[in-house]
C-alpha positions in Angstrom: -3.4 -15.4 -13.7 -0.6 -15.1 -11.6 -1.0 -17.6 -7.4 -0.9 -14.2 -6.4 -3.8 -12.3 -8.2 -5.3 -16.4 -7.5 -4.9 -15.3 -3.5 -6.6 -11.5 -3.5 -9.4 -13.0 -5.6 -10.5 -15.7 -2.9 -10.5 -12.0 -1.1 -12.5 -10.7 -3.4 -10.4 -8.1 -4.0 -8.1 -7.8 -7.7 -5.0 -5.7 -9.1 -6.2 -2.4 -10.7 -4.8 -0.3 -13.2 -2.0 1.5 -11.7 -2.6 5.0 -10.8 -0.4 7.7 -12.7 1.4 9.5 -10.8 1.0 12.9 -9.3 4.2 15.0 -9.5 7.5 13.3 -11.6 8.2 10.1 -10.6 7.4 6.9 -11.7 5.3 4.4 -10.0 8.1 1.8 -9.5 11.8 1.1 -10.7 13.3 -2.3 -10.9 17.3 -2.4 -9.8 19.2 -6.3 -9.7 16.5 -8.4 -8.2 14.6 -5.6 -6.0 11.9 -3.9 -7.4 10.7 -0.1 -5.6 7.5 1.5 -5.9 6.5 4.8 -5.2 4.8 5.8 -2.3 0.9 4.8 -3.2 -2.0 7.0 -2.0 -5.7 5.1 -1.7 -7.2 6.2 -4.8 -9.8 4.0 -6.7 -10.6 4.7 -10.0 -8.7 7.2 -10.4 -10.1 9.6 -7.6 -8.8 9.0 -3.6 -11.0 6.9 -1.5 -11.0 9.4 1.5 -9.3 12.6 2.5 -8.1 14.3 6.1 -6.5 13.0 9.2 -6.9 10.1 11.0 -7.4 10.4 14.7 -10.7 9.5 17.1 -12.9 12.1 16.6 -15.6 15.1 14.4 -14.2 15.2 11.7 -11.6 12.5 11.3 -10.9 9.8 9.4 -11.4 6.6 11.9 -8.5 4.1 12.6 -10.5 1.1 11.3 -11.2 3.4 7.8 -7.7 4.2 7.8 -6.8 0.2 7.6 -9.0 -0.8 4.5 -7.4 2.3 3.3 -3.5 0.8 3.6 -5.4 -2.0 2.2 -6.3 0.2 -1.1 -2.2 1.4 -1.3 -1.0 -1.8 -0.8 -2.9 -3.1 -4.0 -2.2 -0.3 -6.2 1.7 -1.1 -4.6 1.0 -4.8 -6.5 -0.4 -2.8 -8.9 3.2 -1.2 -9.3 5.0 -4.3 -9.1 2.7 -6.3 -11.7 2.6 -3.5 -14.3 7.2 -3.5 -14.3 7.4 -6.8 -14.1 4.2 -8.2 -15.6 3.4 -12.1 -13.5 3.2 -11.1 -9.6 4.5 -14.8 -9.2 8.0 -13.8 -9.8 8.1 -12.6 -6.2 10.2 -14.0 -4.1 9.9 -11.8 -0.9 7.9 -8.3 0.5 11.5 -7.5 1.2 10.0 -4.0 3.5 6.6 -2.2 3.6 7.0 2.2 4.8 3.4 3.5 5.4 3.0 7.3 6.7 -0.4 8.0 7.7 -1.4 11.5 8.4 -2.2 11.3 11.9 -3.9 14.0 14.1 -1.6 15.4 16.7 -3.0 13.2 20.0 -3.1 9.7 17.1 -0.4 7.0 17.7 -2.0 4.0 16.1 -0.2 3.5 13.1 0.9 0.5 13.6 -2.4 -0.5 14.0 -3.4 1.2 10.6 -0.7 -0.2 8.5 -1.5 -3.6 9.6 -4.1 -3.2 6.7 -1.3 -4.0 4.2 0.4 -5.7 5.9 -2.0 -8.1 6.1 -3.0 -8.0 2.8 0.3 -8.5 1.7 0.4 -11.7 4.3 -2.2 -12.8 2.5 -1.6 -11.9 -1.1 2.1 -13.6 -1.5 1.4 -15.9 2.0 5.5 -16.6 3.4 6.8 -14.6 0.7 4.6 -11.5 2.1 6.3 -11.3 6.1 8.1 -8.4 5.7 10.4 -5.4 7.6 8.3 -2.4 8.5 8.3 1.3 9.3 4.3 3.3 10.6 5.6 6.8 10.7 3.0 9.9 11.5 2.5 12.6 9.4 1.7 15.9 9.0 -0.1 15.4 6.1 0.6 13.8 2.8 -0.3 14.3 -1.2 -3.7 15.4 -1.8 -4.6 15.4 1.9 -4.2 11.9 1.6 -4.5 9.7 4.7 -2.5 7.0 4.6 0.4 6.1 1.6 2.4 2.8 1.8 5.2 1.6 0.0 7.7 -2.2 -0.5 9.7 -3.0 -2.2 10.1 -6.5 -3.0 12.4 -9.1 -4.1 12.2 -10.9 -7.4 13.3 -14.5 -9.5 
């Protein structure tokens, strides 16, 4: 097991199997010393952990739930990287995180939601987990997912 996986285990997490793509793409692509993941949904054991829009109000995914779902997305992105390169200790830097939040029109807390992904990447990769980031609110995501996260990492 890699040091990254050991750090994840310390917080009770394991790297899951890669979720098969739901359309015409691959989970991750390497170009030179960079690995780009496709957008990862909050899939757990092959199914979405939740669906719907994020916001405050009845029938909406709460910001707190969405933050946990963003963590799940990041864990799935880590799995995509591992499946491509084999050893997560080859990651020298998480370069960029892009997070999408299917938002109720009144919701503007996308950065707090995507903190779930950013915080997990920091725990997993330590100083190499510090990254640039975008957190974007959108009208809808594939399969009615509340959150989607993609990452770009540099590797040795």
